[in-house]
MIVEXPA-801126 format. One line per field, with one value per residue: residue number from 1; residue in three letters; x, y, z of N, C-alpha, C, O in turn. Coordinates in steps of 0.02 Angstrom, whole numbers, plus 50000, padded with zeros to 5 digits. Layout:
n [NUM,...] $
res [ALA,...] $
nx [X,...] $
ny [Y,...] $
nz [Z,...] $
cax [X,...] $
cay [Y,...] $
caz [Z,...] $
cx [X,...] $
cy [Y,...] $
cz [Z,...] $
ox [X,...] $
oy [Y,...] $
oz [Z,...] $
//
This chain:
n [1,2,3,4,5,6,7,8,9,10,11,12,13,14,15,16,17,18,19,20,21,22,23,24,25,26,27,28,29,30,31,32,33,34,35,36,37,38,39,40,41,42,43,44,45,46,47,48,49,50,51,52,53,54,55,56,57,58,59,60,61,62,63,64,65,66,67,68,69,70,71,72,73,74,75,76,77,78,79,80,81,82,83,84,85,86,87,88,89,90,91,92,93,94,95,96,97,98,99,100,101,102,103,104,105,106,107,108,109,110,111,112,113,114,115,116,117,118,119,120,121,122,123,124,125,126,127,128,129,130,131,132,133,134,135,136,137,138,139,140,141,142,143,144,145,146,147,148,149,150,151,152,153,154,155,156,157,158,159,160,161,162,163,164,165,166,167,168,169,170,171,172,173,174,175,176,177,178,179,180,181,182,183,184,185,186,187,188,189,190,191,192,193,194,195,196,197,198,199,200,201,202,203,204,205,206,207,208,209,210,211,212,213,214,215,216,217,218,219,220,221,222,223,224,225,226,227,228,229,230,231,232,233,234,235,236,237,238,239,240,241,242,243,244,245,246,247,248,249,250,251,252,253,254,255,256,257,258,259,260,261,262,263,264,265,266,267,268,269,270,271,272,273,274,275,276,277,278,279,280,281,282,283,284,285] $
res [MET,ASN,ALA,ALA,ALA,LEU,LEU,ASP,GLY,TYR,LEU,ARG,ARG,LEU,GLU,LEU,GLU,ALA,GLU,PRO,PRO,SER,VAL,ASP,ALA,LEU,ASP,GLY,LEU,LEU,ARG,ALA,HIS,VAL,GLU,HIS,VAL,ALA,TRP,GLU,THR,VAL,TRP,ILE,HIS,GLU,GLY,GLU,THR,TRP,GLY,LEU,ASP,PRO,MET,GLU,SER,VAL,ALA,ARG,ILE,ALA,THR,ARG,GLY,ARG,ALA,GLY,TYR,CYS,TYR,HIS,HIS,ASN,GLY,ALA,LEU,ALA,TRP,ALA,LEU,ASP,GLN,LEU,GLY,TYR,ARG,VAL,HIS,ARG,HIS,ALA,GLY,ALA,VAL,HIS,GLY,ALA,THR,GLY,PRO,GLY,PRO,ASP,GLY,PHE,GLY,ASN,HIS,LEU,VAL,LEU,THR,VAL,THR,ASP,LEU,PRO,SER,ALA,ASP,ASN,PRO,ASP,GLY,THR,TRP,TYR,VAL,ASP,ALA,GLY,THR,GLY,ASP,ALA,VAL,ASP,GLY,PRO,LEU,PRO,LEU,ARG,VAL,GLY,ALA,VAL,SER,ASP,SER,VAL,MET,ARG,CYS,GLU,LEU,ASP,ALA,SER,SER,PHE,ALA,ARG,GLY,ASP,TRP,THR,LEU,ARG,HIS,ASP,PRO,ARG,GLY,ALA,PHE,ALA,ALA,MET,THR,TRP,GLU,VAL,ASP,GLU,VAL,GLU,LEU,ASP,HIS,PHE,THR,ALA,THR,HIS,HIS,HIS,LEU,SER,GLY,ASP,ALA,ASP,SER,THR,PHE,VAL,GLN,TRP,ILE,VAL,ALA,PHE,ARG,ARG,GLU,PRO,ASP,ARG,LEU,HIS,ARG,LEU,GLN,GLY,LEU,GLY,TYR,ARG,ARG,TYR,GLY,ASP,SER,GLU,HIS,ARG,GLN,THR,ILE,GLU,SER,SER,THR,GLU,LEU,PHE,GLU,LEU,LEU,ALA,ASP,VAL,PHE,GLY,ILE,ALA,ASP,ILE,ASP,ALA,THR,CYS,GLN,ARG,SER,ILE,TRP,ASP,ARG,ALA,ALA,ALA,ALA,HIS,GLU,ALA,PHE,MET,ARG,ALA,ASN,SER,ARG] $
nx [52815,52865,52891,52842,52752,52663,52610,52548,52449,52374,52325,52253,52151,52084,52038,52112,52237,52414,52470,52560,52601,52469,52340,52212,52235,52269,52150,52065,52125,52112,51971,51936,51998,51925,51801,51814,51869,51825,51820,51854,51826,51808,51901,51963,51867,51866,51973,52096,52262,52325,52464,52559,52633,52649,52658,52603,52472,52440,52451,52345,52237,52256,52241,52133,52042,52028,52067,52070,52076,52111,52255,52295,52229,52277,52412,52435,52393,52484,52603,52578,52564,52693,52763,52712,52765,52726,52745,52728,52670,52668,52566,52525,52365,52214,52064,51916,51797,51678,51737,51872,52039,52093,52219,52297,52263,52322,52380,52287,52245,52304,52363,52375,52468,52495,52619,52686,52605,52533,52383,52260,52167,52231,52367,52473,52494,52481,52398,52267,52248,52157,52114,52064,51961,51837,51682,51696,51788,51804,51887,52035,52078,52115,52242,52190,52110,51938,51916,51809,51732,51603,51516,51429,51437,51464,51613,51736,51889,51993,52099,52176,52092,52120,52220,52324,52391,52377,52293,52117,51990,51824,51681,51531,51374,51302,51396,51513,51602,51653,51759,51927,52092,52256,52438,52569,52699,52802,52785,52838,52773,52788,52761,52629,52612,52587,52458,52387,52394,52317,52190,52155,52161,52128,52007,51926,51919,51823,51824,51852,51743,51635,51580,51631,51604,51631,51586,51610,51514,51492,51378,51326,51337,51386,51362,51403,51380,51404,51255,51184,51137,51162,51119,51167,51121,51026,50919,50895,50925,50886,50923,50904,51003,50944,50977,51100,51118,51073,51168,51291,51265,51247,51377,51448,51383,51372,51487,51590,51652,51677,51746,51735,51736,51615,51616,51680,51590,51479,51532,51560,51432,51366,51437,51413,51273,51255,51322,51242,51119,51156,51187,51061,50987,51055,51025,50890,50854] $
ny [48393,48524,48554,48681,48716,48611,48630,48753,48713,48626,48715,48801,48716,48703,48829,48928,49044,49044,49057,49121,49013,48997,48990,49019,49007,48872,48812,48856,48794,48655,48642,48684,48583,48462,48497,48517,48402,48239,48102,47940,47775,47738,47728,47605,47517,47552,47486,47544,47570,47647,47720,47768,47883,48048,48159,48113,48098,48232,48282,48216,48275,48407,48397,48312,48325,48226,48113,47994,47880,47885,47882,47946,48072,48129,48110,48194,48317,48332,48344,48466,48552,48545,48607,48735,48780,48735,48640,48480,48318,48141,48003,47836,47772,47691,47647,47597,47489,47502,47429,47447,47459,47325,47192,47206,47327,47456,47570,47567,47691,47852,47982,48157,48282,48453,48561,48692,48804,48912,48976,49088,49007,48888,48874,48785,48749,48634,48536,48429,48366,48318,48259,48143,48066,48048,48054,48121,48235,48406,48512,48583,48526,48578,48488,48418,48350,48334,48423,48474,48436,48505,48518,48457,48324,48271,48257,48202,48229,48124,48061,47907,47761,47634,47481,47507,47649,47830,47940,47964,47984,48007,47962,48035,47956,47931,47914,47837,47754,47698,47749,47818,47783,47839,47836,47934,47926,47961,47915,47856,47865,47741,47652,47618,47537,47395,47380,47466,47396,47286,47347,47403,47300,47167,47036,47025,47151,47289,47402,47353,47275,47363,47519,47668,47833,48000,48171,48337,48482,48655,48652,48527,48348,48218,48047,47895,47725,47577,47550,47635,47796,47937,48095,48219,48352,48493,48409,48232,48136,47988,47864,47736,47688,47661,47637,47628,47751,47841,47818,47861,47992,48044,48023,48110,48237,48262,48211,48246,48160,48123,48071,47940,47811,47744,47603,47560,47609,47523,47401,47433,47462,47338,47258,47327,47321,47182,47156,47229,47162,47036,47073,47117,46998,46919,46988,46975,46858] $
nz [51385,51487,51666,51705,51602,51615,51744,51721,51629,51709,51810,51728,51683,51803,51816,51881,51942,51968,52135,52279,52419,52535,52660,52610,52472,52463,52505,52401,52291,52319,52324,52194,52121,52157,52111,51975,51922,51908,52023,51976,51904,51775,51674,51696,51649,51519,51476,51491,51554,51687,51760,51909,51898,51942,51856,51738,51780,51808,51678,51614,51680,51637,51498,51468,51568,51662,51796,51885,52018,52197,52207,52090,52092,52216,52195,52085,52140,52247,52176,52108,52218,52271,52165,52177,52293,52419,52572,52564,52611,52597,52639,52697,52690,52751,52691,52767,52855,52993,53096,53087,53011,52903,52912,52798,52749,52747,52632,52533,52510,52469,52564,52598,52684,52727,52786,52893,52872,52948,53027,53098,53166,53162,53221,53226,53095,53016,52897,52845,52688,52550,52399,52357,52414,52360,52400,52520,52606,52549,52561,52639,52805,52971,53053,53180,53325,53312,53208,53078,52925,52842,52727,52608,52648,52813,52895,53012,53101,53201,53331,53300,53355,53334,53321,53239,53154,53151,53134,53107,52989,53006,52921,52852,52889,52772,52677,52559,52621,52785,52865,52865,52899,52939,52935,53008,52962,52822,52649,52485,52316,52255,52354,52343,52235,52219,52277,52196,52073,52107,52138,52015,51925,51965,51967,52079,52130,52182,52101,51976,51954,51958,51889,51961,52017,52071,52097,52150,52190,52241,52326,52309,52289,52184,52151,52078,52073,52002,51920,51995,52037,52138,52204,52314,52420,52456,52456,52432,52289,52204,52083,51962,51830,51668,51535,51403,51338,51436,51536,51479,51445,51573,51627,51545,51560,51698,51762,51680,51590,51436,51331,51270,51157,51037,51021,51136,51229,51209,51255,51389,51436,51420,51512,51631,51642,51653,51774,51861,51850,51901,52032,52077,52069,52163,52280,52294,52344] $
cax [52793,52905,52853,52807,52696,52616,52576,52504,52391,52333,52290,52205,52094,52048,52018,52149,52303,52464,52475,52606,52567,52429,52283,52157,52252,52265,52078,52038,52153,52081,51901,51933,52017,51872,51742,51827,51895,51789,51852,51818,51858,51784,51960,51974,51817,51886,52032,52157,52306,52355,52514,52558,52675,52606,52657,52554,52406,52430,52441,52276,52192,52265,52221,52071,51997,52017,52123,52068,52056,52147,52326,52303,52210,52323,52478,52437,52388,52547,52653,52563,52581,52767,52783,52689,52804,52701,52779,52677,52694,52627,52558,52485,52301,52172,51991,51893,51731,51672,51779,51941,52078,52115,52291,52330,52226,52360,52406,52233,52230,52358,52342,52422,52466,52535,52644,52716,52557,52491,52329,52237,52133,52273,52435,52523,52508,52477,52332,52248,52229,52140,52070,52052,51913,51774,51624,51708,51807,51814,51931,52085,52058,52170,52255,52179,52051,51875,51908,51750,51713,51530,51486,51373,51448,51498,51667,51771,51954,52003,52157,52157,52078,52134,52285,52375,52369,52385,52235,52059,51936,51760,51640,51458,51341,51278,51454,51529,51643,51642,51814,51993,52144,52322,52498,52604,52761,52797,52800,52842,52718,52796,52733,52561,52612,52554,52387,52359,52385,52259,52128,52139,52168,52107,51935,51888,51918,51761,51832,51850,51676,51585,51598,51620,51623,51607,51607,51585,51497,51492,51322,51301,51383,51361,51394,51381,51408,51368,51202,51148,51159,51134,51140,51156,51122,50969,50879,50930,50895,50910,50902,50937,51015,50906,50999,51167,51115,51067,51231,51346,51246,51262,51449,51472,51354,51382,51555,51639,51686,51642,51791,51730,51711,51553,51629,51695,51527,51438,51562,51551,51361,51350,51465,51379,51205,51260,51340,51183,51070,51181,51179,50989,50967,51085,50994,50819,50842] $
cay [48455,48536,48562,48745,48712,48563,48664,48803,48678,48602,48772,48826,48670,48718,48899,48963,49072,49025,49102,49098,48972,49028,48947,49032,48979,48799,48796,48867,48744,48590,48644,48686,48517,48412,48519,48515,48337,48185,48040,47891,47713,47722,47711,47533,47484,47566,47445,47584,47556,47710,47711,47814,47941,48106,48204,48085,48116,48304,48291,48195,48328,48466,48388,48275,48338,48163,48095,47925,47875,47925,47889,47994,48138,48156,48114,48256,48375,48339,48371,48537,48589,48550,48657,48801,48801,48708,48583,48428,48254,48086,47953,47777,47769,47632,47655,47536,47488,47527,47391,47469,47434,47256,47185,47227,47385,47518,47576,47572,47762,47900,48041,48213,48337,48512,48589,48759,48851,48929,49025,49108,48952,48829,48900,48733,48753,48569,48528,48369,48388,48254,48264,48075,48028,48039,48090,48145,48305,48446,48568,48565,48528,48580,48421,48417,48312,48371,48464,48449,48457,48505,48547,48412,48267,48291,48212,48227,48201,48101,48019,47838,47718,47566,47456,47536,47712,47888,47984,47934,48026,47972,47987,48041,47891,47923,47910,47774,47713,47718,47789,47810,47792,47842,47840,47997,47914,47978,47862,47876,47838,47670,47614,47599,47503,47329,47389,47495,47343,47247,47385,47419,47244,47102,47025,47033,47221,47325,47450,47314,47248,47416,47589,47712,47901,48053,48239,48386,48551,48690,48633,48462,48292,48168,47982,47841,47660,47532,47587,47675,47865,47977,48165,48244,48425,48511,48349,48175,48107,47921,47845,47679,47701,47611,47627,47651,47823,47875,47813,47901,48063,48061,48028,48170,48299,48271,48194,48273,48105,48121,48048,47867,47796,47706,47532,47553,47620,47462,47352,47455,47454,47266,47233,47361,47294,47113,47159,47253,47108,46986,47101,47117,46928,46896,47022,46963,46791] $
caz [51416,51546,51727,51707,51556,51643,51799,51691,51601,51765,51840,51679,51686,51865,51811,51933,51929,52018,52192,52331,52470,52588,52678,52563,52407,52470,52506,52334,52246,52331,52304,52121,52096,52163,52073,51903,51901,51942,52047,51934,51883,51707,51634,51702,51607,51450,51460,51495,51610,51709,51813,51965,51886,51954,51799,51692,51807,51796,51606,51598,51704,51596,51428,51461,51624,51697,51839,51906,52088,52247,52193,52035,52115,52266,52164,52045,52185,52283,52129,52097,52279,52272,52116,52200,52351,52482,52601,52561,52635,52573,52692,52680,52725,52743,52690,52802,52886,53061,53142,53081,52953,52902,52918,52736,52724,52738,52564,52484,52501,52476,52604,52596,52732,52712,52849,52892,52844,53006,53021,53164,53200,53157,53228,53212,53023,52982,52866,52809,52620,52517,52341,52333,52453,52323,52426,52588,52615,52489,52577,52689,52875,53020,53079,53252,53345,53310,53148,53043,52858,52847,52668,52595,52693,52875,52912,53071,53115,53269,53341,53286,53412,53312,53341,53195,53126,53194,53127,53073,52963,53012,52867,52859,52881,52704,52633,52525,52665,52855,52893,52835,52949,52908,52976,52995,52926,52751,52601,52416,52277,52238,52409,52327,52170,52221,52289,52135,52024,52128,52132,51946,51879,51989,51956,52141,52150,52170,52047,51914,51947,51952,51876,52019,52002,52116,52082,52198,52174,52305,52368,52288,52280,52138,52161,52035,52090,51957,51885,52044,52041,52192,52209,52381,52427,52499,52458,52403,52229,52188,52016,51931,51759,51632,51466,51385,51324,51500,51572,51451,51453,51642,51634,51510,51583,51769,51784,51633,51556,51372,51279,51266,51090,51035,51031,51207,51265,51206,51299,51458,51454,51427,51575,51687,51647,51677,51844,51897,51852,51948,52099,52094,52081,52226,52336,52295,52373] $
cx [52834,52861,52813,52745,52642,52576,52527,52442,52345,52293,52237,52142,52051,52023,52048,52212,52350,52468,52529,52567,52530,52372,52226,52172,52248,52192,52048,52062,52119,52008,51893,51949,51958,51809,51752,51846,51862,51838,51816,51861,51837,51842,51976,51929,51827,51945,52097,52197,52342,52403,52508,52602,52633,52604,52610,52483,52391,52416,52371,52226,52195,52235,52154,52020,51981,52078,52123,52043,52109,52221,52339,52286,52261,52395,52487,52436,52453,52601,52641,52581,52656,52790,52766,52724,52777,52746,52727,52708,52643,52626,52515,52423,52265,52099,51962,51823,51734,51718,51853,51978,52093,52191,52329,52300,52268,52394,52350,52211,52294,52331,52396,52413,52511,52555,52671,52670,52509,52437,52306,52204,52172,52346,52489,52541,52508,52406,52325,52218,52217,52090,52046,52001,51846,51718,51634,51727,51816,51856,51981,52057,52119,52180,52252,52115,51990,51865,51854,51745,51638,51499,51424,51377,51487,51550,51706,51837,51958,52070,52135,52147,52093,52205,52341,52347,52373,52323,52179,52011,51872,51710,51566,51426,51314,51334,51467,51574,51635,51696,51878,52045,52211,52378,52537,52671,52752,52817,52808,52786,52726,52774,52664,52556,52573,52479,52352,52347,52325,52193,52107,52138,52141,52031,51895,51888,51850,51766,51834,51779,51625,51617,51583,51643,51593,51628,51573,51563,51493,51437,51291,51357,51350,51399,51362,51417,51370,51318,51158,51177,51124,51162,51119,51162,51068,50922,50919,50890,50927,50881,50940,50943,50985,50932,51070,51168,51113,51133,51283,51329,51261,51337,51476,51448,51369,51454,51609,51679,51651,51684,51794,51700,51653,51563,51641,51632,51484,51466,51551,51479,51343,51375,51428,51309,51207,51277,51281,51131,51091,51173,51106,50965,50992,51050,50918,50801,50821] $
cy [48466,48552,48627,48744,48665,48594,48716,48770,48652,48659,48800,48782,48684,48790,48940,48995,49048,49079,49077,49057,49015,48980,48957,49001,48903,48777,48802,48815,48676,48590,48646,48618,48469,48433,48513,48446,48281,48131,47984,47830,47693,47699,47636,47495,47500,47523,47484,47564,47620,47695,47764,47875,48004,48154,48179,48101,48190,48316,48270,48247,48387,48457,48353,48290,48275,48147,48020,47920,47905,47935,47942,48065,48167,48156,48178,48318,48386,48368,48446,48578,48597,48606,48728,48823,48778,48652,48527,48361,48200,48031,47895,47775,47704,47652,47591,47544,47509,47491,47407,47438,47360,47252,47209,47291,47446,47518,47577,47645,47802,47963,48094,48256,48393,48543,48659,48810,48872,48979,49041,49050,48886,48850,48849,48731,48688,48557,48459,48391,48325,48266,48195,48035,48018,48081,48115,48218,48341,48508,48546,48571,48537,48510,48423,48378,48357,48416,48433,48479,48450,48541,48507,48351,48291,48238,48244,48191,48180,48065,47947,47798,47645,47546,47486,47601,47768,47934,47947,47988,47984,48004,47993,47972,47878,47910,47840,47729,47740,47765,47776,47829,47795,47849,47903,47987,47929,47918,47894,47842,47764,47625,47585,47555,47438,47336,47420,47442,47299,47284,47395,47359,47177,47095,47035,47105,47253,47371,47416,47290,47302,47481,47628,47782,47948,48120,48287,48449,48588,48667,48566,48411,48241,48103,47930,47778,47608,47571,47626,47745,47900,48048,48191,48320,48445,48452,48293,48147,48040,47899,47783,47693,47644,47596,47651,47726,47863,47875,47860,47976,48086,48070,48091,48233,48314,48262,48217,48221,48093,48090,47972,47850,47747,47632,47518,47563,47558,47409,47369,47444,47381,47239,47263,47332,47223,47113,47181,47198,47053,47009,47098,47046,46904,46926,47014,46895,46796] $
cz [51480,51606,51729,51662,51583,51700,51772,51662,51654,51795,51792,51679,51748,51868,51868,51906,51983,52072,52240,52383,52522,52603,52629,52495,52408,52469,52436,52285,52256,52309,52228,52091,52098,52125,51998,51877,51941,51967,52010,51918,51813,51664,51638,51654,51533,51429,51461,51558,51629,51766,51866,51956,51894,51895,51745,51715,51796,51722,51586,51620,51657,51526,51419,51516,51663,51739,51853,51977,52133,52231,52139,52058,52164,52241,52124,52090,52222,52238,52118,52158,52287,52226,52139,52264,52418,52507,52610,52577,52615,52626,52666,52723,52711,52746,52719,52828,52959,53110,53136,53022,52960,52904,52856,52708,52709,52669,52513,52475,52512,52509,52598,52659,52708,52779,52837,52858,52899,52987,53092,53201,53194,53162,53217,53138,52986,52960,52835,52742,52579,52461,52319,52371,52418,52351,52497,52588,52548,52502,52629,52760,52919,53048,53155,53266,53344,53251,53104,52974,52853,52788,52651,52640,52754,52893,52970,53081,53189,53272,53333,53351,53394,53328,53299,53166,53176,53193,53090,53051,52967,52964,52888,52850,52810,52654,52606,52567,52736,52880,52853,52887,52914,52959,52958,52960,52852,52707,52532,52377,52261,52295,52390,52264,52171,52232,52229,52082,52042,52115,52060,51900,51901,51985,52020,52167,52133,52111,51978,51901,51931,51929,51939,51999,52054,52086,52130,52161,52241,52352,52349,52284,52235,52149,52115,52056,52051,51917,51934,52050,52099,52189,52277,52380,52475,52507,52425,52344,52216,52122,51994,51856,51718,51562,51457,51373,51389,51538,51545,51447,51524,51653,51602,51545,51657,51790,51736,51596,51490,51316,51273,51198,51092,51048,51105,51250,51266,51254,51372,51480,51465,51493,51635,51697,51675,51752,51886,51903,51901,52020,52121,52108,52149,52287,52339,52327,52446] $
ox [52837,52800,52756,52692,52582,52516,52472,52387,52284,52232,52184,52087,51990,51991,52014,52237,52329,52469,52543,52507,52559,52356,52195,52128,52226,52175,52011,52025,52100,51985,51849,51919,51942,51767,51703,51841,51871,51889,51754,51923,51847,51834,52000,51950,51800,51964,52147,52168,52385,52385,52459,52607,52586,52553,52580,52440,52335,52372,52340,52179,52144,52208,52121,51962,51929,52135,52171,51993,52149,52247,52389,52323,52286,52435,52538,52474,52476,52639,52689,52608,52680,52832,52802,52712,52803,52781,52687,52766,52583,52678,52475,52426,52282,52075,51981,51793,51786,51735,51893,51950,52105,52224,52387,52310,52252,52431,52364,52164,52332,52283,52455,52357,52560,52514,52679,52693,52450,52443,52329,52213,52150,52384,52546,52598,52532,52358,52371,52170,52262,52032,52011,51997,51803,51706,51585,51686,51834,51860,51971,52016,52170,52132,52302,52070,51991,51812,51854,51753,51611,51461,51370,51326,51537,51533,51708,51842,51931,52096,52082,52188,52079,52246,52398,52286,52372,52304,52192,51994,51866,51699,51544,51448,51304,51321,51437,51582,51612,51681,51881,52043,52223,52366,52538,52698,52700,52858,52788,52754,52677,52767,52644,52501,52530,52440,52296,52295,52288,52147,52047,52118,52130,51994,51836,51861,51824,51717,51818,51757,51576,51674,51528,51696,51537,51680,51515,51590,51492,51447,51235,51416,51292,51460,51301,51479,51311,51335,51103,51237,51063,51220,51061,51203,51064,50889,50971,50830,50988,50823,51000,50893,50999,50910,51096,51214,51148,51152,51315,51374,51285,51359,51521,51488,51379,51481,51669,51734,51600,51660,51848,51645,51642,51522,51616,51622,51455,51427,51535,51467,51309,51340,51415,51288,51165,51248,51271,51101,51050,51155,51091,50926,50956,51047,50886,50743,50809] $
oy [48421,48562,48627,48768,48678,48585,48723,48796,48655,48652,48821,48808,48679,48809,48981,48975,49034,49139,49017,49065,49062,48936,48908,48973,48873,48729,48759,48793,48644,48541,48613,48597,48438,48390,48504,48432,48278,48118,47980,47833,47636,47656,47607,47447,47466,47523,47460,47544,47643,47662,47801,47917,48014,48188,48218,48116,48207,48357,48303,48263,48416,48505,48363,48271,48270,48164,47985,47953,47947,47990,47979,48112,48222,48198,48211,48365,48443,48411,48485,48633,48650,48647,48776,48879,48800,48619,48527,48347,48212,48014,47903,47778,47666,47673,47536,47598,47531,47519,47384,47395,47335,47304,47230,47307,47484,47472,47588,47659,47789,47993,48079,48266,48381,48550,48683,48853,48853,49018,49011,49043,48834,48846,48867,48714,48685,48565,48433,48429,48284,48280,48189,47974,47983,48136,48129,48260,48310,48552,48495,48615,48505,48476,48429,48375,48412,48445,48372,48539,48395,48588,48522,48329,48326,48180,48305,48130,48213,48041,47928,47801,47600,47588,47490,47608,47757,47962,47904,48033,47933,48065,47961,47934,47821,47897,47791,47670,47796,47815,47730,47883,47759,47866,47924,48034,47913,47877,47951,47795,47729,47564,47533,47538,47426,47302,47402,47442,47277,47257,47397,47364,47134,47142,47052,47118,47244,47380,47448,47285,47289,47497,47622,47790,47938,48126,48278,48467,48555,48663,48551,48428,48222,48103,47922,47776,47595,47621,47648,47752,47893,48059,48186,48349,48417,48445,48306,48135,48034,47913,47777,47708,47586,47547,47690,47761,47914,47925,47897,48017,48142,48118,48123,48278,48372,48300,48210,48235,48057,48085,47942,47871,47713,47601,47469,47529,47540,47377,47326,47420,47364,47201,47228,47321,47205,47073,47156,47189,47027,46970,47079,47036,46872,46895,47044,46877,46745] $
oz [51523,51599,51751,51682,51575,51704,51797,51671,51647,51806,51814,51674,51746,51917,51900,51853,52039,52057,52242,52390,52550,52563,52607,52463,52360,52434,52414,52241,52207,52278,52201,52042,52048,52109,51961,51818,52002,51936,52011,51918,51793,51621,51589,51623,51489,51370,51436,51609,51592,51815,51869,52001,51855,51885,51709,51674,51776,51705,51544,51584,51638,51498,51368,51511,51695,51721,51836,51995,52110,52240,52143,52044,52154,52263,52129,52079,52229,52259,52120,52152,52307,52245,52123,52287,52470,52468,52657,52560,52616,52655,52621,52784,52665,52799,52698,52825,52984,53162,53176,52987,53015,52898,52861,52650,52662,52651,52454,52437,52557,52486,52594,52683,52672,52824,52780,52820,52898,52940,53140,53262,53218,53113,53200,53121,52929,52999,52804,52740,52572,52473,52269,52362,52443,52327,52532,52570,52498,52459,52662,52773,52907,53066,53190,53223,53372,53243,53094,52965,52860,52796,52677,52668,52748,52905,52976,53071,53233,53222,53356,53397,53434,53347,53321,53155,53237,53245,53048,53089,52934,52966,52935,52807,52791,52596,52628,52550,52746,52913,52812,52916,52866,53018,52901,52932,52823,52726,52520,52401,52254,52285,52417,52243,52128,52199,52213,52049,51999,52085,52045,51842,51858,52000,52016,52220,52079,52073,51928,51844,51895,51947,51968,51969,52077,52055,52148,52109,52293,52413,52369,52278,52246,52155,52114,52058,52064,51884,51918,52065,52107,52172,52296,52344,52530,52558,52394,52349,52216,52106,52007,51823,51731,51531,51497,51395,51395,51568,51583,51446,51534,51684,51629,51557,51676,51831,51750,51573,51487,51260,51272,51182,51142,51083,51132,51300,51318,51290,51413,51535,51513,51527,51684,51754,51716,51789,51942,51957,51938,52064,52178,52155,52187,52340,52382,52334,52478] $
//
């Protein structure tokens, strides 16, 4: 599939038409992306191996409605933005706890910025753009101290106060992580290869141990971690998944992940149930 056809398929999946670069078009593209395509690690539990080629990620979105985690979402989004004429830049980020990034943390997240797109409230024209945070931002933010994303989860940008990094996104206390810090130096996708192999393949990776999925709606946020499901919006709903049927109906109906065969479903459920039972035993002591 050539680049033009691939971009057309991607936009069609997002129910958008191609537009010239503008702040409104960028906002609409990012919001459509996170609402139509779940952030998820189910593919790891299916035994699939997904690389970092952005055109492969775009093709999965176009044909299956699936992307993966941050490298795939932001890799695909950056490719599409390039094709549409935006000036997009890739940076190494570190998702971390309240004490700051660890010594090897930078590279566990791919961050995007877009430049040369001024608006009345952002004359500098630089935007933080991120489809890969899962339950954090859902639209572009002006790259300035104090910029706030306040849809379902409230997140705020700040200059980094840590020993390394230039900018920090501080997440809502209800979020899946405390903060994410990144460096302004640009990197290529192969910068993330080693960390991607760890996150998707090593037994001590949270993503290998647990199914994780997020999906946004305009006024709701869905989060699945292991067998724990939460929905945020006007109120908060919490639920423990009790059966294989319940899990795969949720994945299909809420997260748009319906292309899992029956044999694979049984294997995924057995592993998920065993991990949940082990977690409950460990935390009942």
